[in-house]
MIDOSE-1310 file (N, C-alpha, C; in nm, 2 decimals, decimal comma, always signed):
residues 221
xxxx	-15,63/+8,80/+12,21/-15,64/+8,77/+12,06/-15,51/+8,72/+12,01; -15,51/+8,62/+11,94/-15,39/+8,56/+11,89/-15,32/+8,64/+11,78; -15,20/+8,67/+11,79/-15,13/+8,76/+11,69/-15,12/+8,68/+11,56; -15,14/+8,75/+11,45/-15,13/+8,69/+11,32/-14,99/+8,67/+11,28
xxxx	-14,96/+8,56/+11,22/-14,83/+8,53/+11,18/-14,80/+8,60/+11,05; -14,67/+8,63/+11,02/-14,64/+8,69/+10,89/-14,69/+8,61/+10,77; -14,69/+8,48/+10,78/-14,73/+8,40/+10,67/-14,88/+8,42/+10,64; -14,96/+8,43/+10,75/-15,10/+8,45/+10,74/-15,13/+8,59/+10,68
xxxx	-15,05/+8,69/+10,72/-15,07/+8,82/+10,67/-15,03/+8,82/+10,52; -14,93/+8,75/+10,48/-14,89/+8,74/+10,34/-15,00/+8,68/+10,26; -15,07/+8,57/+10,31/-15,18/+8,51/+10,25/-15,29/+8,60/+10,22; -15,32/+8,69/+10,32/-15,43/+8,79/+10,30/-15,39/+8,89/+10,20
xxxx	-15,27/+8,92/+10,19/-15,22/+9,02/+10,09/-15,24/+8,96/+9,95; -15,19/+8,84/+9,94/-15,20/+8,77/+9,81/-15,35/+8,76/+9,76; -15,43/+8,72/+9,86/-15,58/+8,71/+9,83/-15,63/+8,84/+9,78; -15,59/+8,95/+9,84/-15,64/+9,08/+9,81/-15,60/+9,11/+9,67
xxxx	-15,47/+9,08/+9,63/-15,42/+9,11/+9,50/-15,50/+9,04/+9,39; -15,52/+8,91/+9,42/-15,59/+8,82/+9,33/-15,74/+8,87/+9,31; -15,80/+8,92/+9,42/-15,94/+8,96/+9,41/-15,95/+9,09/+9,32; -15,85/+9,18/+9,34/-15,85/+9,30/+9,26/-15,82/+9,27/+9,11
xxxx	-15,73/+9,18/+9,09/-15,69/+9,14/+8,95/-15,81/+9,07/+8,88; -15,89/+9,00/+8,95/-16,00/+8,93/+8,89/-16,12/+9,02/+8,85; -16,12/+9,14/+8,90/-16,23/+9,23/+8,86/-16,22/+9,27/+8,71; -16,33/+9,27/+8,64/-16,33/+9,30/+8,50/-16,29/+9,45/+8,48
xxxx	-16,21/+9,48/+8,37/-16,18/+9,61/+8,34/-16,29/+9,68/+8,28; -16,31/+9,81/+8,30/-16,42/+9,89/+8,24/-16,40/+9,89/+8,09; -16,50/+9,89/+8,01/-16,49/+9,89/+7,86/-16,43/+10,03/+7,82; -16,34/+10,02/+7,72/-16,28/+10,14/+7,67/-16,34/+10,18/+7,53
xxxx	-16,36/+10,30/+7,51/-16,42/+10,35/+7,38/-16,31/+10,33/+7,28; -16,35/+10,29/+7,15/-16,26/+10,27/+7,05/-16,20/+10,41/+7,01; -16,07/+10,41/+6,96/-16,01/+10,53/+6,91/-16,09/+10,59/+6,80; -16,10/+10,73/+6,79/-16,17/+10,79/+6,68/-16,11/+10,76/+6,55
xxxx	-16,19/+10,75/+6,44/-16,13/+10,72/+6,31/-16,05/+10,84/+6,26; -15,95/+10,82/+6,18/-15,87/+10,93/+6,13/-15,95/+11,01/+6,04; -15,93/+11,14/+6,04/-16,01/+11,23/+5,95/-15,97/+11,21/+5,81; -16,06/+11,22/+5,71/-16,03/+11,20/+5,57/-15,93/+11,31/+5,53
xxxx	-15,85/+11,28/+5,43/-15,76/+11,38/+5,38/-15,83/+11,49/+5,30; -15,79/+11,61/+5,31/-15,85/+11,72/+5,23/-15,74/+11,79/+5,15; -15,78/+11,86/+5,05/-15,69/+11,92/+4,96/-15,60/+12,02/+5,03; -15,47/+12,02/+4,99/-15,38/+12,12/+5,04/-15,42/+12,26/+4,97
xxxx	-15,46/+12,35/+5,06/-15,53/+12,47/+5,01/-15,42/+12,58/+4,97; -15,35/+12,55/+4,87/-15,26/+12,65/+4,80/-15,25/+12,61/+4,66; -15,27/+12,70/+4,57/-15,27/+12,67/+4,43/-15,30/+12,79/+4,34; -15,40/+12,78/+4,26/-15,43/+12,88/+4,16/-15,58/+12,92/+4,17
xxxx	-15,61/+13,03/+4,10/-15,75/+13,08/+4,10/-15,77/+13,12/+3,95; -15,89/+13,07/+3,90/-15,92/+13,11/+3,76/-16,07/+13,16/+3,76; -16,11/+13,22/+3,65/-16,25/+13,26/+3,63/-16,30/+13,21/+3,50; -16,43/+13,19/+3,49/-16,48/+13,14/+3,36/-16,63/+13,13/+3,37
xxxx	-16,70/+13,08/+3,27/-16,84/+13,06/+3,26/-16,87/+12,92/+3,24; -16,97/+12,87/+3,32/-17,00/+12,72/+3,32/-17,08/+12,69/+3,18; -17,02/+12,61/+3,10/-17,08/+12,56/+2,98/-17,17/+12,44/+3,01; -17,12/+12,35/+3,09/-17,19/+12,22/+3,13/-17,15/+12,18/+3,26
xxxx	-17,25/+12,12/+3,33/-17,22/+12,04/+3,45/-17,18/+11,90/+3,41; -17,10/+11,83/+3,48/-17,05/+11,70/+3,45/-17,12/+11,59/+3,54; -17,22/+11,52/+3,49/-17,29/+11,42/+3,58/-17,21/+11,29/+3,58; -17,23/+11,21/+3,68/-17,18/+11,08/+3,69/-17,29/+10,98/+3,67
xxxx	-17,26/+10,85/+3,64/-17,36/+10,75/+3,61/-17,46/+10,74/+3,73; -17,41/+10,77/+3,85/-17,49/+10,76/+3,98/-17,58/+10,88/+4,00; -17,58/+10,97/+3,91/-17,67/+11,09/+3,92/-17,61/+11,20/+4,00; -17,48/+11,20/+4,04/-17,41/+11,31/+4,10/-17,35/+11,40/+4,00
xxxx	-17,28/+11,50/+4,05/-17,21/+11,59/+3,97/-17,07/+11,60/+4,02; -16,97/+11,58/+3,94/-16,83/+11,58/+3,99/-16,74/+11,68/+3,91; -16,80/+11,78/+3,85/-16,72/+11,88/+3,79/-16,80/+11,97/+3,70; -16,73/+12,06/+3,63/-16,78/+12,16/+3,54/-16,70/+12,16/+3,41
xxxx	-16,76/+12,19/+3,30/-16,68/+12,23/+3,18/-16,71/+12,37/+3,15; -16,60/+12,45/+3,15/-16,61/+12,59/+3,12/-16,62/+12,62/+2,97; -16,67/+12,74/+2,94/-16,69/+12,77/+2,80/-16,56/+12,78/+2,72; -16,45/+12,81/+2,79/-16,32/+12,81/+2,72/-16,25/+12,68/+2,71
xxxx	-16,32/+12,57/+2,75/-16,27/+12,43/+2,74/-16,20/+12,38/+2,86; -16,18/+12,46/+2,96/-16,12/+12,41/+3,08/-16,21/+12,33/+3,16; -16,16/+12,22/+3,22/-16,23/+12,13/+3,30/-16,21/+12,15/+3,45; -16,31/+12,15/+3,53/-16,30/+12,17/+3,67/-16,36/+12,05/+3,74
xxxx	-16,27/+11,99/+3,82/-16,31/+11,87/+3,90/-16,35/+11,91/+4,04; -16,46/+11,84/+4,09/-16,50/+11,87/+4,23/-16,55/+11,74/+4,29; -16,54/+11,71/+4,42/-16,57/+11,58/+4,47/-16,72/+11,55/+4,45; -16,76/+11,43/+4,41/-16,90/+11,40/+4,39/-16,99/+11,40/+4,51
xxxx	-16,92/+11,38/+4,63/-17,01/+11,38/+4,75/-17,05/+11,52/+4,79; -16,99/+11,62/+4,72/-17,04/+11,76/+4,74/-17,14/+11,80/+4,63; -17,20/+11,71/+4,56/-17,29/+11,74/+4,45/-17,40/+11,83/+4,49; -17,47/+11,79/+4,60/-17,59/+11,87/+4,64/-17,55/+12,02/+4,67
xxxx	-17,44/+12,03/+4,74/-17,40/+12,16/+4,78/-17,35/+12,24/+4,66; -17,29/+12,18/+4,56/-17,25/+12,25/+4,44/-17,37/+12,30/+4,36; -17,47/+12,21/+4,34/-17,59/+12,24/+4,26/-17,67/+12,35/+4,33; -17,66/+12,37/+4,46/-17,73/+12,48/+4,53/-17,66/+12,62/+4,50
xxxx	-17,54/+12,62/+4,45/-17,47/+12,74/+4,43/-17,45/+12,77/+4,28; -17,42/+12,67/+4,20/-17,37/+12,69/+4,06/-17,47/+12,62/+3,96; -17,49/+12,69/+3,85/-17,57/+12,63/+3,74/-17,51/+12,66/+3,61; -17,57/+12,60/+3,50/-17,51/+12,63/+3,37/-17,53/+12,77/+3,33
xxxx	-17,42/+12,83/+3,27/-17,43/+12,97/+3,23/-17,38/+13,07/+3,34; -17,35/+13,02/+3,46/-17,30/+13,11/+3,57/-17,16/+13,14/+3,55; -17,12/+13,27/+3,58/-16,98/+13,31/+3,59/-16,93/+13,27/+3,72; -16,81/+13,20/+3,72/-16,76/+13,14/+3,85/-16,61/+13,18/+3,87
xxxx	-16,57/+13,17/+3,99/-16,43/+13,18/+4,03/-16,39/+13,04/+4,09; -16,29/+12,98/+4,04/-16,24/+12,85/+4,08/-16,11/+12,86/+4,15; -16,10/+12,80/+4,27/-15,98/+12,80/+4,34/-15,94/+12,65/+4,36; -15,81/+12,61/+4,32/-15,77/+12,48/+4,33/-15,63/+12,45/+4,28
xxxx	-15,61/+12,33/+4,24/-15,48/+12,29/+4,20/-15,49/+12,24/+4,05; -15,39/+12,28/+3,97/-15,39/+12,23/+3,83/-15,38/+12,08/+3,83; -15,46/+12,01/+3,74/-15,46/+11,87/+3,72/-15,35/+11,82/+3,63; -15,35/+11,69/+3,60/-15,25/+11,63/+3,51/-15,25/+11,69/+3,37
xxxx	-15,37/+11,73/+3,33/-15,38/+11,79/+3,19/-15,37/+11,94/+3,21; -15,31/+12,01/+3,11/-15,29/+12,15/+3,12/-15,41/+12,24/+3,14; -15,53/+12,19/+3,09/-15,65/+12,27/+3,09/-15,75/+12,22/+3,19; -15,70/+12,16/+3,30/-15,78/+12,10/+3,40/-15,74/+12,15/+3,54
xxxx	-15,84/+12,17/+3,63/-15,81/+12,22/+3,77/-15,90/+12,14/+3,86; -15,84/+12,09/+3,97/-15,91/+12,02/+4,07/-15,94/+12,12/+4,19; -16,07/+12,16/+4,19/-16,11/+12,27/+4,28/-16,14/+12,23/+4,42; -16,11/+12,32/+4,51/-16,16/+12,30/+4,65/-16,26/+12,41/+4,69
xxxx	-16,27/+12,52/+4,61/-16,37/+12,62/+4,63/-16,42/+12,67/+4,49; -16,55/+12,68/+4,48/-16,61/+12,73/+4,36/-16,71/+12,84/+4,40; -16,70/+12,96/+4,35/-16,78/+13,07/+4,38/-16,86/+13,12/+4,27; -16,98/+13,16/+4,29/-17,07/+13,22/+4,19/-17,05/+13,37/+4,19
xxxx	-17,00/+13,43/+4,08/-16,96/+13,57/+4,08/-17,08/+13,66/+4,09; -17,19/+13,62/+4,05/-17,31/+13,70/+4,05/-17,38/+13,71/+4,19; -17,38/+13,60/+4,26/-17,45/+13,59/+4,39/-17,35/+13,61/+4,51; -17,22/+13,58/+4,48/-17,12/+13,59/+4,59/-17,12/+13,46/+4,67
xxxx	-17,21/+13,37/+4,64/-17,21/+13,24/+4,72/-17,10/+13,15/+4,67; -17,06/+13,06/+4,76/-16,95/+12,97/+4,72/-16,97/+12,83/+4,79; -16,91/+12,73/+4,74/-16,91/+12,60/+4,80/-16,77/+12,56/+4,81; -16,73/+12,51/+4,93/-16,60/+12,47/+4,97/-16,59/+12,32/+5,00
xxxx	-16,49/+12,25/+4,94/-16,48/+12,11/+4,97/-16,47/+12,08/+5,12; -16,54/+11,97/+5,16/-16,54/+11,93/+5,29/-16,53/+11,78/+5,29; -16,47/+11,72/+5,39/-16,45/+11,57/+5,39/-16,58/+11,50/+5,39; -16,59/+11,38/+5,33/-16,72/+11,31/+5,34/-16,74/+11,25/+5,48
xxxx	-16,86/+11,21/+5,50/-16,90/+11,15/+5,63/-16,81/+11,03/+5,65; -16,78/+11,00/+5,78/-16,70/+10,88/+5,81/-16,78/+10,79/+5,91; -16,81/+10,67/+5,88/-16,78/+10,60/+5,76/-16,86/+10,65/+5,65; -16,82/+10,64/+5,52/-16,90/+10,69/+5,41/-17,04/+10,63/+5,41
xxxx	-17,14/+10,71/+5,37/-17,27/+10,65/+5,36/-17,28/+10,55/+5,25; -17,35/+10,44/+5,28/-17,37/+10,34/+5,17/-17,47/+10,39/+5,07; -17,43/+10,38/+4,94/-17,51/+10,43/+4,83/-17,55/+10,32/+4,74; -17,67/+10,28/+4,74/-17,72/+10,18/+4,65/-17,73/+10,24/+4,51
xxxx	-17,70/+10,16/+4,40/-17,71/+10,21/+4,27/-17,77/+10,11/+4,18; -17,89/+10,15/+4,13/-17,96/+10,06/+4,03/-17,97/+10,14/+3,90; -17,86/+10,16/+3,84/-17,86/+10,23/+3,71/-17,95/+10,17/+3,61; -18,01/+10,25/+3,52/-18,10/+10,19/+3,42/-18,01/+10,17/+3,29
xxxx	-18,06/+10,07/+3,22/-17,99/+10,03/+3,09/-18,00/+10,15/+2,99; -17,89/+10,19/+2,94/-17,89/+10,30/+2,85/-17,80/+10,27/+2,73; -17,83/+10,33/+2,62/-17,74/+10,33/+2,50/-17,74/+10,47/+2,45; -17,61/+10,53/+2,44/-17,60/+10,66/+2,39/-17,50/+10,67/+2,27
xxxx	-17,51/+10,77/+2,19/-17,42/+10,78/+2,08/-17,40/+10,93/+2,05; -17,29/+10,96/+1,98/-17,26/+11,10/+1,95/-17,11/+11,12/+1,91; -17,07/+11,24/+1,89/-16,94/+11,28/+1,85/-16,86/+11,32/+1,98; -16,74/+11,26/+2,00/-16,66/+11,29/+2,12/-16,62/+11,44/+2,11
xxxx	-16,65/+11,51/+2,22/-16,60/+11,65/+2,23/-16,47/+11,66/+2,32; -16,47/+11,58/+2,42/-16,36/+11,59/+2,52/-16,33/+11,46/+2,58; -16,20/+11,43/+2,60/-16,16/+11,31/+2,67/-16,14/+11,34/+2,82; -16,19/+11,26/+2,91/-16,17/+11,28/+3,05/-16,05/+11,19/+3,10
xxxx	-15,98/+11,24/+3,20/-15,86/+11,16/+3,25/-15,87/+11,15/+3,40; -15,80/+11,05/+3,45/-15,78/+11,02/+3,59/-15,66/+11,09/+3,65; -15,63/+11,05/+3,77/-15,52/+11,12/+3,85/-15,39/+11,11/+3,78; -15,36/+11,01/+3,70/-15,23/+11,00/+3,64/-15,24/+11,03/+3,49
xxxx	-15,35/+11,10/+3,45/-15,36/+11,14/+3,31/-15,42/+11,03/+3,22; -15,46/+10,92/+3,27/-15,52/+10,81/+3,19/-15,66/+10,83/+3,15; -15,70/+10,80/+3,03/-15,83/+10,82/+2,98/-15,93/+10,73/+3,05; -16,04/+10,79/+3,11/-16,14/+10,71/+3,18/-16,28/+10,76/+3,15
xxxx	-16,29/+10,84/+3,04/-16,43/+10,88/+3,01/-16,42/+10,98/+2,89; -16,54/+11,02/+2,84/-16,55/+11,12/+2,74/-16,67/+11,20/+2,76; -16,67/+11,32/+2,70/-16,79/+11,40/+2,70/-16,83/+11,41/+2,55; -16,96/+11,38/+2,52/-17,01/+11,39/+2,38/-17,06/+11,53/+2,35
xxxx	-17,08/+11,56/+2,23/-17,12/+11,69/+2,19/-17,25/+11,74/+2,26; -17,34/+11,65/+2,29/-17,46/+11,69/+2,35/-17,45/+11,70/+2,50; -17,33/+11,68/+2,56/-17,30/+11,69/+2,70/-17,31/+11,56/+2,77; -17,35/+11,45/+2,71/-17,36/+11,32/+2,77/-17,22/+11,27/+2,81
xxxx	-17,20/+11,22/+2,93/-17,07/+11,17/+2,98/-17,07/+11,02/+2,97; -16,97/+10,96/+2,92/-16,95/+10,81/+2,91/-16,82/+10,78/+3,00; -16,84/+10,69/+3,09/-16,73/+10,66/+3,18/-16,69/+10,51/+3,15; -16,56/+10,48/+3,18/-16,51/+10,34/+3,17/-16,38/+10,33/+3,24
xxxx	-16,33/+10,21/+3,27/-16,20/+10,19/+3,34/-16,08/+10,24/+3,25; -15,97/+10,28/+3,32/-15,86/+10,32/+3,24/-15,80/+10,23/+3,14; -15,80/+10,10/+3,17/-15,75/+10,00/+3,07/-15,83/+10,00/+2,94; -15,96/+10,03/+2,95/-16,05/+10,04/+2,84/-16,01/+10,16/+2,75
xxxx	-15,97/+10,27/+2,82/-15,92/+10,39/+2,74/-15,81/+10,36/+2,65; -15,72/+10,27/+2,70/-15,60/+10,23/+2,62/-15,64/+10,15/+2,50; -15,73/+10,05/+2,52/-15,77/+9,96/+2,42/-15,85/+10,03/+2,31; -15,93/+10,13/+2,35/-16,02/+10,20/+2,25/-15,98/+10,34/+2,22
xxxx	-15,85/+10,36/+2,22/-15,80/+10,50/+2,21/-15,84/+10,57/+2,08; -15,86/+10,49/+1,97/-15,90/+10,55/+1,85/-16,04/+10,60/+1,85; -16,12/+10,55/+1,94/-16,26/+10,59/+1,94/-16,29/+10,71/+2,04; -16,18/+10,75/+2,11/-16,20/+10,84/+2,22/-16,14/+10,98/+2,20
xxxx	-16,10/+11,00/+2,07/-16,04/+11,13/+2,04/-16,15/+11,23/+2,00; -16,13/+11,36/+2,02/-16,23/+11,45/+1,98/-16,26/+11,44/+1,83; -16,39/+11,44/+1,79/-16,43/+11,43/+1,65/-16,47/+11,28/+1,61; -16,43/+11,18/+1,70/-16,47/+11,05/+1,67/-16,61/+11,02/+1,70
xxxx	-16,68/+10,93/+1,63/-16,81/+10,89/+1,66/-16,80/+10,77/+1,76; -16,89/+10,78/+1,87/-16,88/+10,67/+1,97/-17,02/+10,63/+2,01; -17,04/+10,50/+2,02/-17,17/+10,44/+2,07/-17,13/+10,37/+2,20; -17,21/+10,39/+2,30/-17,18/+10,32/+2,43/-17,31/+10,26/+2,49
xxxx	-17,30/+10,13/+2,53/-17,41/+10,06/+2,60/-17,36/+10,05/+2,74; -17,46/+10,07/+2,84/-17,42/+10,06/+2,98/-17,53/+10,09/+3,07; -17,50/+10,13/+3,19/-17,59/+10,16/+3,29/-17,56/+10,30/+3,35; -17,67/+10,38/+3,37/-17,65/+10,52/+3,41/-17,77/+10,59/+3,45
xxxx	-17,78/+10,72/+3,44/-17,89/+10,80/+3,49/-17,90/+10,93/+3,41; -18,01/+10,99/+3,41/-18,04/+11,12/+3,35/-18,10/+11,21/+3,45; -18,06/+11,34/+3,46/-18,12/+11,43/+3,55/-18,10/+11,57/+3,51; -18,12/+11,67/+3,60/-18,10/+11,81/+3,57/-17,96/+11,84/+3,52
xxxx	-17,86/+11,77/+3,56/-17,73/+11,80/+3,52/-17,69/+11,73/+3,38; -17,78/+11,64/+3,33/-17,75/+11,58/+3,21/-17,75/+11,43/+3,23; -17,70/+11,36/+3,13/-17,70/+11,21/+3,13/-17,55/+11,16/+3,14; -17,54/+11,04/+3,20/-17,41/+10,98/+3,21/-17,43/+10,83/+3,22
xxxx	-17,33/+10,76/+3,16/-17,34/+10,61/+3,15/-17,21/+10,55/+3,19; -17,22/+10,44/+3,26/-17,10/+10,36/+3,29/-17,10/+10,25/+3,18; -17,01/+10,25/+3,09/-17,01/+10,17/+2,97/-16,98/+10,02/+3,00; -17,05/+9,93/+2,93/-17,02/+9,79/+2,94/-16,98/+9,74/+2,79
xxxx	-17,01/+9,83/+2,69/-16,97/+9,80/+2,56/-16,95/+9,93/+2,48; -16,85/+9,93/+2,39/-16,82/+10,05/+2,32/-16,80/+10,01/+2,17; -16,82/+10,11/+2,08/-16,80/+10,09/+1,94/-16,82/+10,21/+1,86; -16,80/+10,21/+1,73/-16,82/+10,32/+1,64/-16,95/+10,31/+1,57
xxxx	-17,02/+10,20/+1,58/-17,15/+10,18/+1,52/-17,22/+10,07/+1,60; -17,35/+10,06/+1,56/-17,44/+9,96/+1,63/-17,38/+9,82/+1,61; -17,32/+9,79/+1,50/-17,28/+9,66/+1,47/-17,13/+9,63/+1,51; -17,07/+9,73/+1,56/-16,93/+9,71/+1,61/-16,91/+9,72/+1,76
xxxx	-17,02/+9,72/+1,83/-17,01/+9,72/+1,98/-16,93/+9,60/+2,03; -16,83/+9,63/+2,12/-16,75/+9,53/+2,18/-16,77/+9,54/+2,33; -16,79/+9,43/+2,40/-16,81/+9,42/+2,54/-16,68/+9,45/+2,61; -16,69/+9,54/+2,72/-16,57/+9,57/+2,79/-16,57/+9,53/+2,94
xxxx	-16,69/+9,46/+2,98/-16,69/+9,41/+3,11/-16,81/+9,48/+3,19; -16,83/+9,43/+3,31/-16,94/+9,48/+3,39/-16,91/+9,62/+3,45; -17,02/+9,70/+3,49/-16,99/+9,83/+3,54/-16,93/+9,83/+3,67; -16,85/+9,93/+3,71/-16,79/+9,94/+3,84/-16,90/+9,97/+3,95
x	-16,89/+9,91/+4,06/-16,99/+9,93/+4,17/-16,93/+10,01/+4,28
């Protein structure tokens, strides 16, 4: 048998390397998504009695109004879990962090003092579930009881005396500040929902009377 030359051996080696390199790489699983941020669980604890649940225009609940006037915020994606534990008139224990307003708390746990049951904030599903919203056309009116604020203390809604919640973008709160103070009469046209927790509307027009309604833009989606 003829001995292979070094050049021939090198050619075989190169061919082997090329053949290996040409093989497709196995598919790799995508990296897992980062977990959603959750509240830093250190803060304060308060007690009170639920005067009203706070509905959203989409039919969820994102907080409570206590009888002493304090406002409790809770994530709207936890609405079903909250309603399974808490109702109007219930005595509750709230654990959370004080909000930008002095009489507001952003809760991560709400407990029913009578039953001992509680609901604790949990991250939403990832990716978030798509939620279609076909709010119905609504017109509401009444006397402003309480101004709602966002994360930086900007006005983004009000609670009327009958418990109806009116929501709007923060820039609207600045433009209509005289209509949003407690005791003022407000009429709002928009899209929303009514349910066991009450009524809420995303305003597209605001005014102090039927003839003074001013358009503020389309509802947020």
